[in-house]
N, C-alpha and C positions, 0 to 999 in steps of 0.2 A: 378649293377654296386655299387661298394662298395667305400664309401667315408671315408677318414681316414685324421683325424685332431691332430696335432703336440699339445698335451695338456702338454707339458713341463712346469714344475712349479719347480722354484729354492727357497730355504729355505735360508734366512738370517737373521744373528743375529746382533741385533744393540744395541750396548753398548753405553752410556754416560760416557763420561771419566771425571774423576775428582770429581765425587761423590760418598759418602760413606752413606750407603752402597750401591752398585753397582745397577744401572738400567737399565734393557736391556727388549728387545722385539725380538720374532723370528716371522720373516715375511714370508708367502708364497706370491711368486709373479710369475706371469705368465712371459714367457720366453719374450714374445711380448710386455711387459713392457716398458715404456720408463722412462728417468731419471726424467721427469715431473709428469710422473705417481708415481714413487717412492716418489717423494716430496709430492705429495698428499697423500699417503698411510701413510708415515712418520707423515704428520699434524694429521691425523685422530687417529692410533694407541698411539700416544705419549700424546695425547690430547693437542697439540698445537693448535695455532690461527692465525699461519703464521706470528710470532714475534720473531722466536727463530734463532739464527745462527747456522748453521749446515754446515758440509761439508761431501762430500761423498768419500770414500776411496774403490777402486777397486784393488784387489792384491796389497796391501799395499801403492799404489801410490795415494796422494791426488788428488780428483778431486772437483774444485770449490772453 
């Protein structure tokens, strides 16, 4: 019996607006990741302590 798992990974580019020079990070996240997971990943990759305002944009529309 062969088991296959879908390991789809998305590449996201996170850009902080209004900052010069530009600050950005490239993130690799699993397809199964939730918005809550993405929030946690951003906190770690940006070096934040859960005190910064942020907004998620999906296909150009504001989320949150």
